[in-house]
C-alpha positions as CSV (number, residue, x, y, z in Angstrom):
1,M,0.0,-0.3,16.8
2,L,-1.6,-0.3,13.4
3,S,-4.3,2.2,12.6
4,T,-7.8,1.0,11.9
5,D,-9.2,1.1,8.3
6,S,-11.6,3.7,9.5
7,D,-8.7,5.9,10.7
8,I,-6.8,5.4,7.5
9,L,-9.8,6.4,5.3
10,K,-10.6,9.4,7.5
11,A,-7.0,10.5,7.1
12,A,-7.2,10.1,3.3
13,E,-10.4,12.2,3.3
14,G,-8.9,14.9,5.5
15,W,-5.7,15.1,3.5
16,R,-7.7,15.5,0.3
17,R,-9.7,18.3,1.9
18,E,-6.4,20.0,2.8
19,G,-5.5,20.0,-0.9
20,R,-2.8,17.3,-0.7
21,G,-2.2,14.8,-3.5
22,V,-3.2,11.4,-2.0
23,A,-3.0,7.8,-3.1
24,L,-4.6,4.8,-1.5
25,A,-3.1,1.3,-1.6
26,T,-5.4,-1.7,-0.9
27,V,-4.6,-5.4,-0.5
28,I,-6.9,-7.0,-3.0
29,E,-5.7,-10.6,-3.0
30,T,-3.5,-12.8,-0.8
31,W,-2.3,-16.4,-1.3
32,G,-0.8,-18.5,1.5
33,S,0.6,-16.7,4.5
34,A,0.4,-12.9,4.1
35,P,1.3,-10.2,6.7
36,R,-1.9,-8.2,6.2
37,P,-5.4,-9.4,5.1
38,V,-7.4,-8.5,2.1
39,G,-8.9,-5.0,2.5
40,S,-5.9,-3.6,4.4
41,H,-5.1,0.0,3.4
42,L,-2.1,2.3,3.3
43,V,-2.7,6.0,2.5
44,I,0.1,8.2,1.2
45,D,0.3,11.9,0.5
46,H,2.4,13.9,-1.9
47,D,5.0,14.7,0.8
48,G,5.6,11.1,1.7
49,N,3.5,11.0,4.8
50,F,1.6,7.7,5.2
51,L,-0.7,5.8,7.5
52,G,-1.6,2.2,7.6
53,S,0.0,-1.0,6.3
54,V,-0.3,-3.4,3.4
55,S,2.5,-5.7,4.3
56,G,5.9,-4.9,5.7
57,G,9.5,-5.1,4.8
58,C,10.5,-3.7,1.4
59,V,7.0,-4.3,0.0
60,E,5.8,-1.1,1.8
61,G,8.8,0.8,0.4
62,D,7.9,-0.3,-3.1
63,V,4.2,0.6,-2.6
64,L,5.2,4.0,-1.3
65,T,7.3,4.6,-4.4
66,E,4.5,3.5,-6.7
67,A,2.0,5.6,-4.8
68,A,4.1,8.7,-5.3
69,D,4.2,7.9,-9.0
70,A,0.4,7.4,-9.1
71,I,-0.1,10.8,-7.4
72,E,2.1,12.4,-10.0
73,D,0.7,10.8,-13.2
74,G,-2.8,9.8,-12.0
75,K,-2.5,6.2,-13.3
76,P,-3.5,3.3,-11.0
77,R,-1.2,0.4,-10.5
78,M,-1.6,-3.3,-9.8
79,L,1.4,-4.6,-7.8
80,E,2.1,-8.2,-7.0
81,F,4.7,-9.4,-4.5
82,G,5.6,-13.0,-3.7
83,V,8.2,-15.6,-2.9
84,A,8.7,-17.1,-6.4
85,D,12.2,-15.8,-6.5
86,E,15.2,-15.0,-4.4
87,T,13.8,-11.5,-3.5
88,A,11.3,-13.0,-1.1
89,W,13.4,-12.2,2.0
90,R,14.1,-8.7,0.7
91,A,10.4,-8.1,0.1
92,G,9.4,-9.2,3.5
93,L,7.4,-12.2,2.3
94,S,9.7,-15.0,3.6
95,C,6.6,-16.5,5.2
96,G,5.6,-18.1,1.9
97,G,2.8,-15.8,0.8
98,R,2.0,-13.6,-2.1
99,I,-0.1,-10.4,-2.1
100,K,-1.6,-8.2,-4.8
101,V,-2.0,-4.5,-4.0
102,Y,-4.0,-1.9,-6.0
103,V,-2.7,1.6,-5.8
104,E,-4.8,4.6,-7.0
105,K,-4.8,8.4,-6.8
106,L,-7.7,9.8,-4.9
107,G,-9.6,12.8,-6.1
């Protein structure tokens, strides 16, 4: 079962209060069929713990990697995933959709 956005944002707030490095990934655009709607969140801490979902498949793995980098360097990222090439199945977007995810360090 997926956590609610409220649970995810509360976890992010709690992790920050504990002194953890935290990044938040948010689906900001979708086209066609997409696994998660606009506004979906994934929160990640500096140890690799995470809660929520922005997609599925390898997209989440790529987002986790970019989030770790954002925690390290403090720079936000705009990520785009789609089916324009042969990586669609690998990325978990074989349904024909595209998504754009914004990743930012919190705090």
